N, C-alpha and C positions, 0 to 999 in steps of 0.2 A: 500547062506551063505558060507563064506570061511571055510576051515578046521580048522583054528585057532579059529574062532568065534564059530564053532560047538563044538570043544573041550572045549572051555571056558564055554559055556552054559551047556554042559553036566556035567562039574565039579561043576558049580554053583548049578544045580538042585540036585546033590548028596550031596552037603555040602554048603548051602548058607551062613552060618555063617563065614566060612573060606574064601570064595570068595568075598562076599559083593557087587558084581555087576553082572549084567546079560551079560555084554559085556566087552571085554578087554579095557584097557586104549586107548584113541585115540592117533594118531600119534602126535597131537599138545601137549597133556599132556606129552607124552613121550619125546618130544623135550624140553619142559620146564623143565622136571626133569633132563635132561642131559645138560642143559645150563651151559656154563662155562667149560665144560670138553673138553679135547683135547689130542693130541699126547704126551704132556709133563706132563700130570696130575699125572701120577704115578698109584699106585694100587687103584682100585675101587672095592667095594663089593656091591652086590645087594641082598637085602633081599626080598624074595617073588616075583620072576620075572614072575610067571605065565606062559603065553605063549610066553613071550619074547619081547613084544612091547617096553618096556623101555630098555631092553637089546640091542635091535637093534639100538635105538637112541644113547645109550652110545657108541657103536661101530662106528656108523655113525659119531659121534662127533670127532672120531679119537683115542679113547682109544684102545690100542692094545689088541687083544684077550688074550694074555698071562698075561695082567695086570688086567683082569676082573675075579672075583670069584662070583659065584651065590650060594645062599642057598635057596632051595625049598623043601617043605614038601610033596607036591603032586606028587606021582609016575608017573602019566600020564603026568603031566607038565614036570617032569625031563626027561622022554623019548623024549618028543617033543623038549625040549631045547638041548639035546645031539645030536639029528638029525640035528637041525637047526644051532647051533653055534659051529663050530669046533675051537679048540684051547682055548676055554673058560673053566675054571675050574668050575665044577658043583658039589655041594654037595647035596645029597638027605638027608636032615635033617633040624633041626631048626636053626634059626639065632643064638640062644644061644650057638651053638657048635662052632661058629667062633673063639673065643679065644683059643680053643684047636687045631684048624686046621691052623691058620694063625699067623704069627708074627705081632706084632704091627707096626704101621707106615703107615696104609692105608690112602690115601688122602681124600676119600669120601665114605660114605655109602649111597646108594640110596635105599629107601624103598618103595616097592609096597604093603606092608602089610596093611591090613585094621585095623590099630591100634585102631581107635575109637570103633570098635566092640569087642575089647579085654578087659578083666577085667584090672583095674588099675595096680595091681601088675605085670601082664604079660607085659603090655606096658612099665612099668618102668624097668623091667628086660631086655627087648629088647634094650632099650636106654642105659642102663648100659653096655650091651654087645657091642653095637656099639662104645661107647666112650672108651671102653677098648682096642679096636683095632685101633682106629683113631690116626693119628699123631697129635701133637699139631697144632691147627689152622684148623684141618680137620672139615668137616661138615657132618651132617646127614640130608639128603633131604627126605622129606615126603610129600605126598599129602593127603588131606582129602576131603570128600564131604561136610563137614561143614565149616563154616567160623571161625574156631578156630583150633589151633594146636592139636596134638594128646594128649598132656599133658596140664593141666591147669597151671596157674601161680604158685600155691603152689607146684605142682609136679616138675615143672621146677626148682624152687628155691631149693627144697630138693635135686635134683640131680646135682645142680650147673650148670644149663644150661640156655641159653637164646634163644629165638625164634625170627627169622627174617621173617616177612611177605613177601611172594612172590606173584606172580601174580595169578589172577583168570583165569582159562582156561575154557571158555564158550563152546568151541568146544570139549566137552567130555560128555559122558552120565554116570551119571549125571555130571554137571559142578563141577570142582574141584579147590581147592586152594593149592598152593605149599608153603611149609614152609621149612626153613633151620634152623637147631639147631646147636649151638656151645657151647663150654665150656664157662661159664660166666667169 
C-alpha cells in the first residue's frame, strides 16, 4: 500500500464521517474533476483536497501552482500537501474561510468534500461560500457517490444555482458522478 493510501486509510479510520471513503479518489476521477482546466484558466480553489490526488490532476492540466489555493481541515493531510505541492497556497481550515482569505474572481472551485454526508445547512453554506468567491460564469465542480448532485432541486433553486450532469467515473472506488454547478 502506498504512503498516500496508508495516510488516507488511517484518517478514514479515525474520522469516517469526514473522509467518506476508504481510498483516495482514483486518477481517472481526478482527471475528470480537472477536465477543462489549463494554463489560462486563472485562479482555482480546491475544497477538501485530502492527500492531493485531484490537486495533482489540476496541476497536471496546466494550472500554475501560484494560481491554486487549497482549503483542508485535516492537519495530517495539510502536512502531506505542504510536502508534496510546492508553490501552492494551502490553508489549514474550513472552506467557509475562503471569502476572508481570497479576493473574488476565482475561475473554478473544485470540491473533494463529501457533501452528501454533511447536513443540509452545512452543504448550503459551503455552496454560498464558493459562489461568493467565484467570478461570474465560474463553476463549482463536485463529485458524489450517488447519482444526484449534493443539493436537491429545491436547494439549488433557493440558492439560485443550476446543476449540470457530468460523466460517471466507473474506475473509482466507489464509482462517482461529476457535477458542475453554476449561477442560474
